[in-house]
N, CA, C and O atoms as a printed pandas DataFrame, in Angstrom:
     atom_number atom_name residue_name chain_id  residue_number  x_coord  y_coord  z_coord
0              1         N          UNK        A               1    3.984   17.734    6.183
1              2        CA          UNK        A               1    3.411   16.441    6.465
2              3         C          UNK        A               1    4.550   15.439    6.637
3              4         O          UNK        A               1    5.424   15.363    5.774
4              5         N          UNK        A               2    4.566   14.660    7.737
5              6        CA          UNK        A               2    5.653   13.707    7.935
6              7         C          UNK        A               2    5.589   12.560    6.943
7              8         O          UNK        A               2    4.514   12.172    6.485
8              9         N          UNK        A               3    6.746   12.029    6.622
9             10        CA          UNK        A               3    6.812   10.884    5.717
10            11         C          UNK        A               3    6.341    9.636    6.472
11            12         O          UNK        A               3    6.797    9.366    7.582
12            13         N          UNK        A               4    5.434    8.889    5.865
13            14        CA          UNK        A               4    4.913    7.680    6.496
14            15         C          UNK        A               4    5.750    6.480    6.080
15            16         O          UNK        A               4    6.200    6.390    4.938
16            17         N          UNK        A               5    5.951    5.574    7.003
17            18        CA          UNK        A               5    6.614    4.313    6.700
18            19         C          UNK        A               5    5.525    3.313    6.369
19            20         O          UNK        A               5    4.823    2.846    7.266
20            21         N          UNK        A               6    5.373    2.976    5.101
21            22        CA          UNK        A               6    4.327    2.071    4.648
22            23         C          UNK        A               6    4.962    0.816    4.099
23            24         O          UNK        A               6    6.021    0.866    3.473
24            25         N          UNK        A               7    4.312   -0.315    4.336
25            26        CA          UNK        A               7    4.819   -1.593    3.867
26            27         C          UNK        A               7    3.679   -2.392    3.271
27            28         O          UNK        A               7    2.509   -2.086    3.505
28            29         N          UNK        A               8    4.015   -3.409    2.505
29            30        CA          UNK        A               8    3.019   -4.307    1.947
30            31         C          UNK        A               8    2.616   -5.322    3.001
31            32         O          UNK        A               8    3.475   -5.913    3.656
32            33         N          UNK        A               9    1.313   -5.529    3.171
33            34        CA          UNK        A               9    0.832   -6.449    4.191
34            35         C          UNK        A               9    0.705   -7.869    3.672
35            36         O          UNK        A               9    0.808   -8.811    4.458
36            37         N          UNK        A              10    0.488   -8.056    2.395
37            38        CA          UNK        A              10    0.367   -9.387    1.824
38            39         C          UNK        A              10   -0.710  -10.223    2.474
39            40         O          UNK        A              10   -1.832   -9.753    2.668
40            41         N          UNK        A              11   -0.386  -11.445    2.811
41            42        CA          UNK        A              11   -1.350  -12.380    3.369
42            43         C          UNK        A              11   -1.645  -12.121    4.837
43            44         O          UNK        A              11   -2.432  -12.857    5.433
44            45         N          UNK        A              12   -1.051  -11.116    5.435
45            46        CA          UNK        A              12   -1.276  -10.818    6.848
46            47         C          UNK        A              12   -2.569  -10.075    7.106
47            48         O          UNK        A              12   -2.862   -9.751    8.257
48            49         N          UNK        A              13   -3.355   -9.792    6.079
49            50        CA          UNK        A              13   -4.558   -8.967    6.235
50            51         C          UNK        A              13   -5.486   -9.500    7.319
51            52         O          UNK        A              13   -6.134   -8.701    7.994
52            53         N          UNK        A              14   -5.576  -10.773    7.511
53            54        CA          UNK        A              14   -6.447  -11.346    8.532
54            55         C          UNK        A              14   -6.042  -11.006    9.946
55            56         O          UNK        A              14   -6.841  -11.164   10.870
56            57         N          UNK        A              15   -4.815  -10.541   10.140
57            58        CA          UNK        A              15   -4.326  -10.224   11.470
58            59         C          UNK        A              15   -4.586   -8.783   11.888
59            60         O          UNK        A              15   -4.203   -8.386   12.989
60            61         N          UNK        A              16   -5.222   -8.002   11.043
61            62        CA          UNK        A              16   -5.476   -6.604   11.343
62            63         C          UNK        A              16   -6.957   -6.380   11.643
63            64         O          UNK        A              16   -7.817   -7.060   11.083
64            65         N          UNK        A              17   -7.250   -5.436   12.517
65            66        CA          UNK        A              17   -8.629   -5.114   12.866
66            67         C          UNK        A              17   -9.310   -4.355   11.737
67            68         O          UNK        A              17   -8.660   -3.659   10.957
68            69         N          UNK        A              18  -10.627   -4.499   11.664
69            70        CA          UNK        A              18  -11.391   -3.840   10.607
70            71         C          UNK        A              18  -11.335   -2.322   10.712
71            72         O          UNK        A              18  -11.445   -1.639    9.694
72            73         N          UNK        A              19  -11.167   -1.775   11.907
73            74        CA          UNK        A              19  -11.197   -0.322   12.058
74            75         C          UNK        A              19   -9.875    0.359   11.715
75            76         O          UNK        A              19   -9.789    1.586   11.775
76            77         N          UNK        A              20   -8.856   -0.398   11.362
77            78        CA          UNK        A              20   -7.588    0.238   10.995
78            79         C          UNK        A              20   -7.169   -0.087    9.561
79            80         O          UNK        A              20   -5.982   -0.083    9.237
80            81         N          UNK        A              21   -8.159   -0.369    8.705
81            82        CA          UNK        A              21   -7.841   -0.645    7.305
82            83         C          UNK        A              21   -8.898   -0.045    6.387
83            84         O          UNK        A              21  -10.071    0.061    6.745
84            85         N          UNK        A              22   -8.459    0.344    5.203
85            86        CA          UNK        A              22   -9.346    0.946    4.215
86            87         C          UNK        A              22   -9.170    0.224    2.884
87            88         O          UNK        A              22   -8.039    0.046    2.433
88            89         N          UNK        A              23  -10.261   -0.196    2.244
89            90        CA          UNK        A              23  -10.127   -0.789    0.910
90            91         C          UNK        A              23   -9.867    0.324   -0.102
91            92         O          UNK        A              23  -10.593    1.318   -0.137
92            93         N          UNK        A              24   -8.838    0.159   -0.919
93            94        CA          UNK        A              24   -8.487    1.163   -1.917
94            95         C          UNK        A              24   -7.994    0.479   -3.183
95            96         O          UNK        A              24   -7.967   -0.749   -3.258
96            97         N          UNK        A              25   -7.600    1.281   -4.190
97            98        CA          UNK        A              25   -7.170    0.771   -5.490
98            99         C          UNK        A              25   -5.835    1.391   -5.887
99           100         O          UNK        A              25   -5.598    2.575   -5.645
100          101         N          UNK        A              26   -4.964    0.586   -6.498
101          102        CA          UNK        A              26   -3.666    1.052   -6.984
102          103         C          UNK        A              26   -3.886    1.914   -8.229
103          104         O          UNK        A              26   -4.542    1.491   -9.181
104          105         N          UNK        A              27   -3.334    3.116   -8.209
105          106        CA          UNK        A              27   -3.388    3.993   -9.378
106          107         C          UNK        A              27   -2.152    3.850  -10.249
107          108         O          UNK        A              27   -2.243    3.793  -11.476
108          109         N          UNK        A              28   -0.982    3.791   -9.594
109          110        CA          UNK        A              28    0.271    3.804  -10.346
110          111         C          UNK        A              28    1.369    3.150   -9.513
111          112         O          UNK        A              28    1.368    3.229   -8.284
112          113         N          UNK        A              29    2.295    2.509  -10.198
113          114        CA          UNK        A              29    3.474    1.944   -9.542
114          115         C          UNK        A              29    4.699    2.442  -10.294
115          116         O          UNK        A              29    4.807    2.268  -11.507
116          117         N          UNK        A              30    5.614    3.058   -9.568
117          118        CA          UNK        A              30    6.885    3.486  -10.139
118          119         C          UNK        A              30    7.970    2.728   -9.397
119          120         O          UNK        A              30    7.961    2.678   -8.167
120          121         N          UNK        A              31    8.915    2.133  -10.136
121          122        CA          UNK        A              31    9.965    1.411   -9.445
122          123         C          UNK        A              31   11.227    1.320  -10.271
123          124         O          UNK        A              31   11.218    1.447  -11.495
124          125         N          UNK        A              32   12.310    1.095   -9.555
125          126        CA          UNK        A              32   13.591    0.759  -10.172
126          127         C          UNK        A              32   14.134   -0.444   -9.407
127          128         O          UNK        A              32   13.376   -1.118   -8.709
128          129         N          UNK        A              33   15.420   -0.725   -9.524
129          130        CA          UNK        A              33   15.983   -1.907   -8.869
130          131         C          UNK        A              33   16.011   -1.795   -7.348
131          132         O          UNK        A              33   16.024   -2.811   -6.653
132          133         N          UNK        A              34   16.021   -0.574   -6.827
133          134        CA          UNK        A              34   16.208   -0.365   -5.396
134          135         C          UNK        A              34   14.946   -0.023   -4.615
135          136         O          UNK        A              34   14.838   -0.366   -3.437
136          137         N          UNK        A              35   14.001    0.642   -5.246
137          138        CA          UNK        A              35   12.808    1.064   -4.520
138          139         C          UNK        A              35   11.599    1.152   -5.438
139          140         O          UNK        A              35   11.720    1.259   -6.659
140          141         N          UNK        A              36   10.436    1.104   -4.813
141          142        CA          UNK        A              36    9.182    1.231   -5.551
142          143         C          UNK        A              36    8.266    2.175   -4.784
143          144         O          UNK        A              36    8.373    2.309   -3.565
144          145         N          UNK        A              37    7.375    2.822   -5.504
145          146        CA          UNK        A              37    6.329    3.654   -4.908
146          147         C          UNK        A              37    5.003    3.220   -5.495
147          148         O          UNK        A              37    4.837    3.154   -6.712
148          149         N          UNK        A              38    4.060    2.925   -4.613
149          150        CA          UNK        A              38    2.717    2.534   -5.019
150          151         C          UNK        A              38    1.786    3.681   -4.659
151          152         O          UNK        A              38    1.687    4.058   -3.492
152          153         N          UNK        A              39    1.097    4.241   -5.662
153          154        CA          UNK        A              39    0.149    5.316   -5.426
154          155         C          UNK        A              39   -1.253    4.720   -5.377
155          156         O          UNK        A              39   -1.670    4.008   -6.291
156          157         N          UNK        A              40   -1.983    5.021   -4.286
157          158        CA          UNK        A              40   -3.348    4.518   -4.141
158          159         C          UNK        A              40   -4.316    5.700   -4.077
159          160         O          UNK        A              40   -3.965    6.784   -3.612
160          161         N          UNK        A              41   -5.516    5.474   -4.543
161          162        CA          UNK        A              41   -6.561    6.495   -4.530
162          163         C          UNK        A              41   -7.294    6.459   -3.203
163          164         O          UNK        A              41   -7.789    5.412   -2.785
164          165         N          UNK        A              42   -7.362    7.605   -2.543
165          166        CA          UNK        A              42   -8.143    7.733   -1.318
166          167         C          UNK        A              42   -9.499    8.320   -1.695
167          168         O          UNK        A              42   -9.994    8.055   -2.790
168          169         N          UNK        A              43  -10.097    9.093   -0.835
169          170        CA          UNK        A              43  -11.390    9.710   -1.118
170          171         C          UNK        A              43  -11.209   11.031   -1.864
171          172         O          UNK        A              43  -10.185   11.700   -1.721
172          173         N          UNK        A              44  -12.201   11.395   -2.650
173          174        CA          UNK        A              44  -12.241   12.706   -3.308
174          175         C          UNK        A              44  -10.989   13.029   -4.117
175          176         O          UNK        A              44  -10.473   14.144   -4.037
176          177         N          UNK        A              45  -10.501   12.076   -4.887
177          178        CA          UNK        A              45   -9.355   12.264   -5.775
178          179         C          UNK        A              45   -8.033   12.471   -5.043
179          180         O          UNK        A              45   -7.031   12.800   -5.678
180          181         N          UNK        A              46   -8.004   12.289   -3.733
181          182        CA          UNK        A              46   -6.743   12.382   -3.002
182          183         C          UNK        A              46   -5.993   11.072   -3.151
183          184         O          UNK        A              46   -6.595   10.013   -3.328
184          185         N          UNK        A              47   -4.668   11.156   -3.079
185          186        CA          UNK        A              47   -3.848    9.959   -3.237
186          187         C          UNK        A              47   -2.898    9.802   -2.058
187          188         O          UNK        A              47   -2.630   10.749   -1.318
188          189         N          UNK        A              48   -2.405    8.602   -1.907
189          190        CA          UNK        A              48   -1.395    8.277   -0.915
190          191         C          UNK        A              48   -0.297    7.526   -1.649
191          192         O          UNK        A              48   -0.573    6.538   -2.329
192          193         N          UNK        A              49    0.948    7.983   -1.520
193          194        CA          UNK        A              49    2.073    7.314   -2.155
194          195         C          UNK        A              49    2.812    6.503   -1.105
195          196         O          UNK        A              49    3.220    7.023   -0.066
196          197         N          UNK        A              50    2.973    5.227   -1.395
197          198        CA          UNK        A              50    3.525    4.272   -0.451
198          199         C          UNK        A              50    4.896    3.797   -0.922
199          200         O          UNK        A              50    4.983    3.140   -1.960
200          201         N          UNK        A              51    5.979    4.111   -0.189
201          202        CA          UNK        A              51    7.279    3.557   -0.551
202          203         C          UNK        A              51    7.304    2.073   -0.204
203          204         O          UNK        A              51    6.920    1.687    0.900
204          205         N          UNK        A              52    7.750    1.245   -1.135
205          206        CA          UNK        A              52    7.730   -0.209   -0.959
206          207         C          UNK        A              52    9.023   -0.834   -1.463
207          208         O          UNK        A              52    9.822   -0.196   -2.150
208          209         N          UNK        A              53    9.200   -2.071   -1.110
209          210        CA          UNK        A              53   10.292   -2.879   -1.621
210          211         C          UNK        A              53    9.882   -3.421   -2.987
211          212         O          UNK        A              53    8.807   -4.010   -3.097
212          213         N          UNK        A              54   10.695   -3.246   -4.039
213          214        CA          UNK        A              54   10.314   -3.741   -5.366
214          215         C          UNK        A              54   10.043   -5.246   -5.396
215          216         O          UNK        A              54    9.172   -5.706   -6.135
216          217         N          UNK        A              55   10.785   -6.012   -4.598
217          218        CA          UNK        A              55   10.560   -7.454   -4.574
218          219         C          UNK        A              55    9.189   -7.778   -3.982
219          220         O          UNK        A              55    8.521   -8.710   -4.431
220          221         N          UNK        A              56    8.774   -7.017   -2.983
221          222        CA          UNK        A              56    7.445   -7.208   -2.401
222          223         C          UNK        A              56    6.342   -6.909   -3.401
223          224         O          UNK        A              56    5.344   -7.626   -3.464
224          225         N          UNK        A              57    6.518   -5.848   -4.186
225          226        CA          UNK        A              57    5.541   -5.508   -5.234
226          227         C          UNK        A              57    5.458   -6.646   -6.244
227          228         O          UNK        A              57    4.363   -7.032   -6.654
228          229         N          UNK        A              58    6.612   -7.190   -6.651
229          230        CA          UNK        A              58    6.639   -8.290   -7.617
230          231         C          UNK        A              58    6.041   -9.564   -7.025
231          232         O          UNK        A              58    5.247  -10.239   -7.681
232          233         N          UNK        A              59    6.416   -9.893   -5.793
233          234        CA          UNK        A              59    5.916  -11.107   -5.147
234          235         C          UNK        A              59    4.398  -11.110   -5.010
235          236         O          UNK        A              59    3.762  -12.159   -5.114
236          237         N          UNK        A              60    3.820   -9.935   -4.777
237          238        CA          UNK        A              60    2.372   -9.831   -4.607
238          239         C          UNK        A              60    1.656   -9.618   -5.936
239          240         O          UNK        A              60    0.426   -9.612   -5.982
240          241         N          UNK        A              61    2.414   -9.444   -7.014
241          242        CA          UNK        A              61    1.799   -9.247   -8.321
242          243         C          UNK        A              61    0.980   -7.968   -8.409
243          244         O          UNK        A              61   -0.050   -7.934   -9.082
244          245         N          UNK        A              62    1.433   -6.913   -7.732
245          246        CA          UNK        A              62    0.690   -5.653   -7.737
246          247         C          UNK        A              62    0.695   -5.021   -9.111
247          248         O          UNK        A              62    1.716   -4.996   -9.798
248          249         N          UNK        A              63   -0.470   -4.507   -9.504
249          250        CA          UNK        A              63   -0.632   -3.831  -10.783
250          251         C          UNK        A              63   -1.596   -2.662  -10.626
251          252         O          UNK        A              63   -2.461   -2.697   -9.751
252          253         N          UNK        A              64   -1.466   -1.624  -11.456
253          254        CA          UNK        A              64   -2.456   -0.540  -11.434
254          255         C          UNK        A              64   -3.850   -1.112  -11.669
255          256         O          UNK        A              64   -4.048   -2.008  -12.490
256          257         N          UNK        A              65   -4.810   -0.566  -10.921
257          258        CA          UNK        A              65   -6.191   -1.023  -11.008
258          259         C          UNK        A              65   -6.531   -2.098   -9.994
259          260         O          UNK        A              65   -7.705   -2.414   -9.801
260          261         N          UNK        A              66   -5.521   -2.667   -9.341
261          262        CA          UNK        A              66   -5.743   -3.726   -8.362
262          263         C          UNK        A              66   -6.318   -3.156   -7.072
263          264         O          UNK        A              66   -5.876   -2.109   -6.598
264          265         N          UNK        A              67   -7.296   -3.838   -6.511
265          266        CA          UNK        A              67   -7.823   -3.482   -5.198
266          267         C          UNK        A              67   -6.863   -3.976   -4.128
267          268         O          UNK        A              67   -6.270   -5.046   -4.265
268          269         N          UNK        A              68   -6.708   -3.192   -3.055
269          270        CA          UNK        A              68   -5.855   -3.569   -1.942
270          271         C          UNK        A              68   -6.358   -2.922   -0.668
271          272         O          UNK        A              68   -7.324   -2.159   -0.685
272          273         N          UNK        A              69   -5.703   -3.227    0.423
273          274        CA          UNK        A              69   -6.019   -2.614    1.720
274          275         C          UNK        A              69   -4.906   -1.659    2.113
275          276         O          UNK        A              69   -3.728   -1.987    1.968
276          277         N          UNK        A              70   -5.264   -0.484    2.608
277          278        CA          UNK        A              70   -4.316    0.395    3.278
278          279         C          UNK        A              70   -4.556    0.152    4.758
279          280         O          UNK        A              70   -5.660    0.360    5.262
280          281         N          UNK        A              71   -3.508   -0.294    5.453
281          282        CA          UNK        A              71   -3.631   -0.711    6.843
282          283         C          UNK        A              71   -2.792    0.210    7.715
283          284         O          UNK        A              71   -1.615    0.438    7.433
284          285         N          UNK        A              72   -3.393    0.737    8.767
285          286        CA          UNK        A              72   -2.715    1.647    9.674
286          287         C          UNK        A              72   -2.585    0.971   11.038
287          288         O          UNK        A              72   -3.574    0.500   11.599
288          289         N          UNK        A              73   -1.365    0.927   11.568
289          290        CA          UNK        A              73   -1.209    0.462   12.940
290          291         C          UNK        A              73   -0.645    1.608   13.762
291          292         O          UNK        A              73   -0.563    2.734   13.270
292          293         N          UNK        A              74   -0.261    1.351   14.986
293          294        CA          UNK        A              74    0.176    2.439   15.849
294          295         C          UNK        A              74    1.478    3.085   15.383
295          296         O          UNK        A              74    1.750    4.234   15.730
296          297         N          UNK        A              75    2.283    2.370   14.608
297          298        CA          UNK        A              75    3.567    2.906   14.172
298          299         C          UNK        A              75    3.613    3.326   12.721
299          300         O          UNK        A              75    4.274    4.309   12.387
300          301         N          UNK        A              76    2.923    2.599   11.841
301          302        CA          UNK        A              76    3.024    2.890   10.419
302          303         C          UNK        A              76    1.894    2.226    9.657
303          304         O          UNK        A              76    1.397    1.182   10.078
304          305         N          UNK        A              77    1.475    2.817    8.535
305          306        CA          UNK        A              77    0.477    2.176    7.684
306          307         C          UNK        A              77    1.122    1.164    6.749
307          308         O          UNK        A              77    2.304    1.273    6.424
308          309         N          UNK        A              78    0.347    0.187    6.323
309          310        CA          UNK        A              78    0.776   -0.851    5.387
310          311         C          UNK        A              78   -0.205   -0.890    4.228
311          312         O          UNK        A              78   -1.318   -0.380    4.354
312          313         N          UNK        A              79    0.177   -1.480    3.101
313          314        CA          UNK        A              79   -0.758   -1.754    2.019
314          315         C          UNK        A              79   -0.623   -3.214    1.620
315          316         O          UNK        A              79    0.460   -3.793    1.708
316          317         N          UNK        A              80   -1.717   -3.800    1.187
317          318        CA          UNK        A              80   -1.678   -5.186    0.750
318          319         C          UNK        A              80   -3.003   -5.598    0.132
319          320         O          UNK        A              80   -4.035   -4.989    0.414
320          321         N          UNK        A              81   -2.985   -6.625   -0.707
321          322        CA          UNK        A              81   -4.214   -7.090   -1.368
322          323         C          UNK        A              81   -5.103   -7.869   -0.418
323          324         O          UNK        A              81   -6.174   -8.330   -0.812
C-alpha cells in the first residue's frame, strides 16, 4: 500500500466538496519534536494513520476522541476538525 501524504485541513474545511470528505474520530496521537502521527478510526475497526506536523496538531488542539474530517483531494488526503 503506498504511503499517503496527509495534512491537517484546519479551517479550510469549507473549501472542500462534500463527496471528498469523511467525518471520523481521532483514536491516538503519537508525536515528538519533529513529527506527529494521528490515527483515525474508519469503518469496521479499520484505522488510518496520518503523518502530520506537530505544530499543526498543537495549533488545532487535536486530542484523542475529537471528531474531525478526513479529506481526500486529487493528490493527497487531509485531516482537520
